[in-house]
All heavy atoms as an XYZ file, in Angstrom:
598
protein
N       0.840     -1.175      0.000
C       0.000      0.000      0.000
C       0.887      1.242      0.000
O       1.943      1.270      0.600
C      -0.907     -0.022      1.225
C      -1.938      1.051      1.209
S      -3.186      0.629      2.431
C      -3.878      2.216      2.656
N       0.434      2.285     -0.665
C       1.192      3.527     -0.754
C       0.853      4.395      0.450
O      -0.316      4.627      0.748
C       0.860      4.288     -2.052
C       1.258      3.434     -3.255
C       1.561      5.632     -2.084
C       0.870      4.048     -4.579
N       1.884      4.888      1.102
C       1.669      5.745      2.257
C       1.584      7.206      1.854
O       1.979      7.599      0.752
N       1.045      8.021      2.749
C       0.917      9.447      2.489
C       2.284     10.099      2.333
O       2.448     11.046      1.583
C       0.121     10.134      3.623
C      -1.323      9.668      3.573
C       0.192     11.644      3.537
C      -2.191     10.235      4.664
N       3.287      9.570      3.002
C       4.626     10.144      2.965
C       5.227     10.208      1.574
O       6.093     11.034      1.294
N       4.782      9.371      0.657
C       5.308      9.383     -0.708
C       4.917     10.681     -1.408
O       5.687     11.254     -2.172
C       4.800      8.155     -1.487
C       5.476      6.912     -0.952
C       5.055      8.298     -2.978
C       5.053      5.627     -1.605
N       3.704     11.176     -1.173
C       3.247     12.416     -1.796
C       3.723     13.656     -1.045
O       3.682     14.747     -1.585
C       1.714     12.442     -1.879
C       1.078     11.436     -2.818
C      -0.435     11.491     -2.698
C       1.499     11.697     -4.250
N       4.126     13.502      0.164
C       4.560     14.644      0.966
C       3.794     14.674      2.273
O       3.244     13.672      2.730
N       3.725     15.848      2.848
C       3.030     15.992      4.125
C       1.519     15.903      3.927
O       1.014     15.896      2.811
C       3.397     17.331      4.768
O       2.818     18.393      4.017
N       0.807     15.869      5.026
C      -0.648     15.823      4.983
C      -1.180     17.079      4.291
O      -2.140     17.026      3.514
C      -1.218     15.694      6.417
C      -2.732     15.780      6.394
C      -0.769     14.390      7.042
N      -0.541     18.218      4.513
C      -0.942     19.469      3.859
C      -0.759     19.369      2.350
O      -1.615     19.826      1.580
C      -0.130     20.650      4.409
O      -0.288     20.697      5.826
C      -0.563     21.959      3.796
N       0.341     18.755      1.911
C       0.581     18.571      0.479
C      -0.492     17.689     -0.157
O      -0.980     17.975     -1.253
C       1.959     17.961      0.233
C       3.097     18.881      0.605
O       2.869     20.103      0.673
O       4.216     18.373      0.832
N      -0.864     16.643      0.537
C      -1.884     15.730      0.029
C      -3.230     16.453     -0.046
O      -3.954     16.345     -1.048
C      -1.982     14.459      0.902
C      -3.171     13.603      0.481
C      -0.694     13.666      0.822
N      -3.569     17.214      0.974
C      -4.826     17.955      0.983
C      -4.850     18.987     -0.143
O      -5.873     19.160     -0.821
C      -5.027     18.633      2.331
N      -3.740     19.672     -0.358
C      -3.657     20.654     -1.444
C      -3.813     19.971     -2.796
O      -4.524     20.469     -3.678
C      -2.320     21.411     -1.385
O      -2.198     22.028     -0.107
C      -2.218     22.451     -2.482
N      -3.175     18.836     -2.971
C      -3.264     18.073     -4.210
C      -4.710     17.676     -4.497
O      -5.209     17.840     -5.619
C      -2.363     16.835     -4.116
C      -2.410     15.944     -5.317
C      -1.805     16.327     -6.496
C      -3.063     14.718     -5.262
C      -1.839     15.500     -7.617
C      -3.107     13.898     -6.365
C      -2.502     14.287     -7.542
N      -5.412     17.170     -3.490
C      -6.809     16.774     -3.667
C      -7.699     17.982     -3.967
O      -8.594     17.901     -4.813
C      -7.310     16.042     -2.427
C      -6.701     14.660     -2.197
C      -7.190     14.079     -0.868
C      -7.035     13.723     -3.340
N      -7.455     19.102     -3.303
C      -8.244     20.310     -3.553
C      -8.065     20.792     -4.983
O      -9.023     21.205     -5.645
C      -7.855     21.404     -2.569
N      -6.838     20.734     -5.487
C      -6.567     21.150     -6.866
C      -7.261     20.214     -7.848
O      -7.857     20.665     -8.827
C      -5.047     21.212     -7.136
C      -4.753     21.349     -8.619
C      -4.421     22.361     -6.359
N      -7.213     18.916     -7.601
C      -7.888     17.963     -8.494
C      -9.392     18.214     -8.545
O      -9.991     18.208     -9.619
C      -7.627     16.521     -8.034
C      -6.272     15.934     -8.356
C      -6.186     14.502     -7.816
C      -6.005     15.946     -9.843
N      -9.995     18.444     -7.410
C     -11.434     18.712     -7.360
C     -11.743     20.025     -8.070
O     -12.702     20.124     -8.838
C     -11.928     18.732     -5.899
C     -11.845     17.325     -5.322
C     -13.355     19.280     -5.811
C     -12.054     17.252     -3.827
N     -10.937     21.052     -7.840
C     -11.142     22.349     -8.488
C     -11.027     22.264     -9.994
O     -11.842     22.836    -10.723
N     -10.038     21.552    -10.489
C      -9.849     21.393    -11.937
C     -11.041     20.670    -12.544
O     -11.520     21.043    -13.615
C      -8.529     20.650    -12.231
C      -8.461     20.181    -13.675
C      -7.337     21.532    -11.910
N     -11.544     19.661    -11.870
C     -12.704     18.922    -12.380
C     -13.928     19.832    -12.478
O     -14.636     19.827    -13.489
C     -13.006     17.730    -11.472
C     -14.196     16.943    -11.895
N     -14.199     16.154    -13.024
C     -15.437     16.831    -11.372
C     -15.385     15.591    -13.167
N     -16.151     15.986    -12.166
N     -14.166     20.644    -11.472
C     -15.319     21.554    -11.486
C     -15.164     22.629    -12.559
O     -16.135     22.998    -13.224
C     -15.502     22.201    -10.118
C     -16.021     21.230     -9.097
C     -16.279     21.897     -7.785
N     -16.797     20.943     -6.827
C     -16.928     21.193     -5.553
N     -16.591     22.367     -5.061
N     -17.400     20.283     -4.749
N     -13.974     23.153    -12.718
C     -13.737     24.174    -13.745
C     -13.933     23.584    -15.132
O     -14.530     24.205    -16.006
C     -12.329     24.786    -13.593
C     -12.291     25.653    -12.339
C     -11.943     25.591    -14.816
C     -10.911     26.136    -11.962
N     -13.452     22.373    -15.356
C     -13.600     21.722    -16.661
C     -15.077     21.551    -17.014
O     -15.477     21.787    -18.149
C     -12.896     20.371    -16.672
C     -13.026     19.658    -18.010
C     -12.181     18.425    -18.100
N     -10.796     18.833    -18.143
C      -9.801     18.127    -17.615
N     -10.043     16.984    -17.014
N      -8.568     18.555    -17.700
N     -15.898     21.155    -16.037
C     -17.335     21.019    -16.289
C     -17.947     22.358    -16.667
O     -18.771     22.440    -17.581
C     -18.043     20.463    -15.055
C     -17.769     19.000    -14.795
C     -18.430     18.511    -13.516
O     -18.944     19.338    -12.736
O     -18.430     17.294    -13.298
N     -17.545     23.423    -16.000
C     -18.076     24.758    -16.298
C     -17.670     25.210    -17.687
O     -18.477     25.801    -18.417
C     -17.585     25.773    -15.263
O     -18.058     25.449    -13.986
N     -16.441     24.953    -18.069
C     -15.955     25.359    -19.391
C     -16.683     24.580    -20.480
O     -17.057     25.144    -21.513
C     -14.422     25.178    -19.487
C     -13.933     25.335    -20.916
C     -13.715     26.164    -18.573
N     -16.908     23.298    -20.258
C     -17.635     22.492    -21.248
C     -19.070     22.982    -21.412
O     -19.587     23.060    -22.530
C     -17.609     21.020    -20.844
C     -16.237     20.390    -20.980
C     -16.154     18.992    -20.399
O     -17.141     18.521    -19.783
O     -15.096     18.371    -20.548
N     -19.720     23.347    -20.324
C     -21.081     23.870    -20.390
C     -21.101     25.215    -21.104
O     -21.979     25.491    -21.932
C     -21.679     24.015    -18.981
O     -21.664     22.742    -18.348
C     -23.105     24.532    -19.036
N     -20.134     26.061    -20.807
C     -20.042     27.365    -21.460
C     -19.823     27.210    -22.959
O     -20.460     27.901    -23.763
C     -18.912     28.188    -20.840
C     -18.672     29.572    -21.427
C     -19.899     30.450    -21.220
C     -17.459     30.209    -20.784
N     -18.956     26.282    -23.363
C     -18.697     26.047    -24.781
C     -19.959     25.567    -25.489
O     -20.272     26.015    -26.598
C     -17.568     25.029    -24.951
N     -20.706     24.678    -24.856
C     -21.964     24.197    -25.451
C     -22.959     25.347    -25.571
O     -23.689     25.447    -26.564
C     -22.551     23.067    -24.609
N     -22.979     26.240    -24.591
C     -23.867     27.399    -24.653
C     -23.508     28.343    -25.775
O     -24.381     28.886    -26.456
N     -22.220     28.539    -25.995
C     -21.763     29.408    -27.087
C     -22.201     28.829    -28.429
O     -22.680     29.556    -29.305
C     -20.230     29.587    -27.036
C     -19.699     30.229    -28.303
C     -19.836     30.405    -25.820
N     -22.065     27.533    -28.604
C     -22.489     26.897    -29.852
C     -24.000     26.985    -30.014
O     -24.502     27.242    -31.110
C     -22.006     25.426    -29.919
C     -22.578     24.717    -31.134
C     -20.488     25.371    -29.945
N     -24.743     26.807    -28.919
C     -26.204     26.903    -28.984
C     -26.642     28.292    -29.435
O     -27.546     28.440    -30.259
C     -26.820     26.561    -27.626
N     -25.983     29.321    -28.921
C     -26.298     30.693    -29.328
C     -25.889     30.911    -30.789
O     -26.604     31.547    -31.562
C     -25.613     31.718    -28.404
C     -25.718     33.121    -28.956
C     -26.211     31.648    -27.012
N     -24.745     30.366    -31.179
C     -24.266     30.527    -32.556
C     -25.228     29.898    -33.559
O     -25.363     30.393    -34.679
C     -22.878     29.910    -32.704
N     -25.892     28.835    -33.163
C     -26.848     28.186    -34.071
C     -28.043     29.071    -34.376
O     -28.732     28.870    -35.363
C     -27.330     26.868    -33.476
C     -26.287     25.785    -33.571
C     -26.839     24.461    -33.144
N     -25.816     23.438    -33.299
C     -25.964     22.187    -32.911
N     -27.093     21.805    -32.347
N     -24.989     21.324    -33.089
N     -28.299     30.053    -33.540
C     -29.435     30.958    -33.737
C     -29.124     32.061    -34.746
O     -30.015     32.777    -35.170
C     -29.839     31.592    -32.400
C     -30.279     30.597    -31.353
C     -31.553     29.862    -31.720
O     -32.448     30.504    -32.308
O     -31.639     28.662    -31.422
N     -27.871     32.219    -35.127
C     -27.466     33.291    -36.036
C     -26.952     32.700    -37.337
O     -26.065     31.855    -37.334
C     -26.393     34.168    -35.382
C     -26.879     34.816    -34.121
N     -27.688     35.928    -34.140
C     -26.705     34.496    -32.820
C     -27.974     36.272    -32.894
N     -27.391     35.413    -32.071
N     -27.489     33.168    -38.432
C     -27.145     32.614    -39.748
C     -25.733     32.967    -40.177
O     -25.121     32.255    -40.948
C     -28.138     33.116    -40.781
C     -29.523     32.582    -40.553
C     -30.473     33.061    -41.610
N     -31.807     32.553    -41.311
C     -32.898     33.198    -41.587
N     -32.849     34.373    -42.178
N     -34.066     32.680    -41.285
N     -25.216     34.089    -39.726
C     -23.898     34.541    -40.173
C     -22.744     33.810    -39.493
O     -21.598     33.991    -39.863
C     -23.751     36.040    -39.944
C     -24.677     36.853    -40.844
C     -24.530     38.307    -40.565
N     -25.204     38.579    -39.277
C     -25.102     39.695    -38.588
N     -24.343     40.658    -39.018
N     -25.761     39.853    -37.467
N     -23.029     32.991    -38.504
C     -21.989     32.292    -37.758
C     -21.892     30.857    -38.250
O     -22.900     30.170    -38.403
C     -22.298     32.309    -36.249
C     -21.241     31.552    -35.475
C     -22.409     33.731    -35.738
N     -20.672     30.390    -38.497
C     -20.445     29.006    -38.904
C     -20.424     28.144    -37.640
O     -19.373     27.859    -37.072
C     -19.126     28.892    -39.673
C     -18.880     27.513    -40.228
O     -19.733     26.624    -40.024
O     -17.821     27.319    -40.862
N     -21.605     27.735    -37.204
C     -21.714     27.024    -35.931
C     -21.097     25.627    -35.984
O     -20.594     25.143    -34.970
C     -23.168     26.956    -35.471
C     -24.082     26.302    -36.472
O     -24.363     26.926    -37.509
O     -24.512     25.167    -36.217
N     -21.097     24.992    -37.146
C     -20.479     23.664    -37.259
C     -18.975     23.743    -37.021
O     -18.403     22.909    -36.310
C     -20.758     23.047    -38.630
C     -22.220     22.682    -38.805
O     -22.867     22.328    -37.796
O     -22.709     22.761    -39.943
N     -18.349     24.733    -37.595
C     -16.905     24.911    -37.397
C     -16.604     25.273    -35.946
O     -15.655     24.756    -35.347
C     -16.368     25.988    -38.330
C     -14.885     26.182    -38.191
C     -14.347     27.141    -39.208
N     -12.925     27.336    -38.976
C     -12.260     28.376    -39.361
N     -12.854     29.336    -40.034
N     -10.985     28.491    -39.111
N     -17.413     26.164    -35.379
C     -17.239     26.554    -33.983
C     -17.386     25.346    -33.064
O     -16.587     25.150    -32.147
C     -18.259     27.631    -33.607
C     -18.216     28.157    -32.179
C     -16.886     28.847    -31.897
C     -19.365     29.097    -31.924
N     -18.373     24.518    -33.340
C     -18.588     23.317    -32.537
C     -17.394     22.375    -32.633
O     -16.970     21.801    -31.633
C     -19.864     22.606    -32.983
C     -20.201     21.398    -32.147
C     -21.534     20.792    -32.519
O     -22.272     21.328    -33.339
N     -21.860     19.678    -31.911
N     -16.835     22.234    -33.829
C     -15.671     21.370    -34.009
C     -14.455     21.946    -33.272
O     -13.698     21.201    -32.629
C     -15.365     21.204    -35.488
N     -14.265     23.259    -33.362
C     -13.128     23.899    -32.700
C     -13.212     23.772    -31.180
O     -12.206     23.573    -30.512
C     -13.044     25.377    -33.085
C     -12.600     25.633    -34.501
C     -11.124     25.337    -34.721
O     -10.325     25.535    -33.788
O     -10.789     24.902    -35.828
N     -14.439     23.902    -30.647
C     -14.625     23.830    -29.195
C     -14.796     22.389    -28.701
O     -14.875     22.152    -27.498
C     -15.834     24.665    -28.778
C     -15.692     26.164    -28.979
C     -16.990     26.872    -28.606
C     -14.533     26.726    -28.176
N     -14.878     21.435    -29.642
C     -15.025     20.016    -29.334
C     -16.237     19.765    -28.431
O     -16.142     19.200    -27.345
C     -13.752     19.466    -28.698
C     -12.541     19.573    -29.599
C     -11.264     19.123    -28.930
O     -11.300     18.691    -27.761
O     -10.215     19.192    -29.590
N     -17.404     20.211    -28.915
C     -18.651     20.088    -28.167
C     -19.540     19.061    -28.848
O     -19.664     19.042    -30.070
C     -19.374     21.462    -28.112
C     -20.691     21.345    -27.397
C     -18.494     22.499    -27.458
N     -20.177     18.203    -28.054
C     -21.094     17.190    -28.583
C     -22.454     17.802    -28.898
O     -22.889     18.748    -28.241
C     -21.297     16.064    -27.560
C     -20.046     15.235    -27.351
O     -19.234     15.136    -28.294
O     -19.888     14.682    -26.248
N     -23.139     17.224    -29.886
C     -24.487     17.670    -30.250
C     -25.454     17.555    -29.078
O     -26.334     18.394    -28.895
C     -25.028     16.857    -31.428
C     -24.402     17.255    -32.755
O     -24.001     18.427    -32.885
O     -24.322     16.400    -33.649
N     -25.287     16.514    -28.278
C     -26.183     16.279    -27.141
C     -26.071     17.423    -26.129
O     -27.076     17.898    -25.600
C     -25.852     14.928    -26.466
C     -26.667     14.729    -25.206
C     -26.064     13.789    -27.433
N     -24.840     17.879    -25.873
C     -24.632     18.972    -24.923
C     -25.244     20.275    -25.431
O     -25.827     21.040    -24.660
C     -23.144     19.175    -24.645
C     -22.509     17.973    -23.966
O     -23.242     17.231    -23.276
O     -21.291     17.780    -24.131
N     -25.117     20.522    -26.720
C     -25.684     21.733    -27.311
C     -27.206     21.663    -27.274
O     -27.884     22.623    -26.894
C     -25.180     21.944    -28.753
C     -25.860     23.133    -29.396
C     -23.669     22.119    -28.767
N     -27.765     20.530    -27.669
C     -29.217     20.367    -27.696
C     -29.820     20.533    -26.302
O     -30.932     21.042    -26.163
C     -29.586     19.008    -28.273
N     -29.092     20.139    -25.281
C     -29.599     20.276    -23.919
C     -29.734     21.732    -23.505
O     -30.530     22.055    -22.624
C     -28.668     19.550    -22.953
N     -28.982     22.618    -24.149
C     -29.012     24.034    -23.793
C     -29.881     24.873    -24.721
O     -30.129     26.042    -24.442
C     -27.591     24.601    -23.777
C     -26.688     24.013    -22.695
C     -25.275     24.550    -22.861
C     -27.221     24.328    -21.317
N     -30.318     24.297    -25.824
C     -31.157     25.042    -26.755
C     -32.603     25.035    -26.280
O     -33.110     24.028    -25.797
C     -31.092     24.449    -28.159
C     -29.808     24.765    -28.875
C     -29.814     24.206    -30.281
O     -30.187     23.066    -30.492
N     -29.395     25.014    -31.230
N     -33.250     26.176    -26.405
C     -34.655     26.289    -26.032
C     -35.478     26.452    -27.301
O     -35.115     27.229    -28.182
C     -34.875     27.504    -25.134
C     -34.136     27.408    -23.841
N     -34.486     26.532    -22.857
C     -33.041     28.061    -23.380
C     -33.659     26.660    -21.842
N     -32.767     27.580    -22.138
N     -36.585     25.751    -27.399
C     -37.434     25.924    -28.584
C     -38.014     27.336    -28.609
O     -38.363     27.893    -27.576
C     -38.520     24.874    -28.407
C     -38.508     24.511    -26.962
C     -37.122     24.775    -26.470
N     -38.099     27.883    -29.784
C     -38.657     29.218    -29.958
C     -40.168     29.082    -30.026
O     -40.703     28.313    -30.809
C     -38.108     29.872    -31.246
C     -38.740     31.232    -31.446
C     -36.603     29.977    -31.185
N     -40.852     29.857    -29.172
C     -42.311     29.828    -29.159
C     -42.837     31.033    -29.915
O     -42.240     32.093    -29.907
C     -42.829     29.864    -27.731
C     -42.561     28.571    -26.990
C     -43.161     28.635    -25.617
N     -42.108     29.134    -24.725
C     -42.330     29.668    -23.541
N     -43.561     29.799    -23.102
N     -41.347     30.067    -22.792
N     -43.979     30.862    -30.543
C     -44.625     31.954    -31.271
C     -45.466     32.777    -30.314
O     -46.536     32.353    -29.892
C     -45.508     31.407    -32.398
C     -44.676     30.801    -33.498
O     -43.741     31.469    -33.943
O     -44.973     29.659    -33.892
N     -44.970     33.964    -29.959
C     -45.730     34.921    -29.154
C     -46.080     34.409    -27.774
O     -45.864     33.268    -27.417
N     -46.602     35.314    -26.956
C     -47.091     34.943    -25.662
C     -46.049     34.852    -24.572
O     -46.371     34.766    -23.408
N     -44.775     34.851    -24.923
C     -43.749     34.729    -23.891
C     -43.092     36.049    -23.543
O     -42.212     36.117    -22.700
C     -42.680     33.716    -24.318
C     -41.907     34.137    -25.554
O     -42.292     35.136    -26.176
O     -40.936     33.461    -25.895
N     -43.522     37.122    -24.205
C     -42.981     38.437    -23.903
C     -41.642     38.720    -24.546
O     -41.116     39.803    -24.405
N     -41.078     37.738    -25.229
C     -39.782     37.929    -25.864
C     -39.913     38.366    -27.308
O     -40.969     38.244    -27.913
N     -38.830     38.859    -27.836
C     -38.826     39.269    -29.237
C     -38.332     38.157    -30.135
O     -37.964     37.089    -29.687
N     -38.302     38.439    -31.403
C     -37.817     37.476    -32.380
C     -36.297     37.510    -32.398
O     -35.677     38.548    -32.242
C     -38.356     37.834    -33.763
O     -37.803     36.974    -34.716
N     -35.677     36.351    -32.591
C     -34.222     36.249    -32.619
C     -33.685     36.103    -34.028
O     -32.563     35.746    -34.213
C     -33.757     35.071    -31.769
C     -34.055     35.262    -30.317
N     -33.334     36.113    -29.524
C     -35.019     34.732    -29.531
C     -33.835     36.090    -28.307
N     -34.847     35.253    -28.282
N     -34.481     36.327    -35.023
C     -34.012     36.151    -36.400
C     -33.576     37.441    -36.995
O     -33.874     38.493    -36.638
C     -35.125     35.540    -37.238
C     -35.389     34.120    -36.798
C     -36.410     33.470    -37.703
O     -36.362     33.673    -38.925
O     -37.255     32.752    -37.194
């Protein structure tokens, strides 16, 4: 079994674990943000959303989860076209 002493002191181990958890949470946020950017880009004709999606390495499923269907009137919003 590997002892804590191999990684350093208890403080070093705690810092290492905190950094790993932080990186994981940041990565999830960045992936969600990238999917949101692609979802918004799909609403605009002048943007090459397929290329943007490929560059950001975003899955269709993630983008679709963030897209909202456009409703005709009644929601108080304007047209996005």
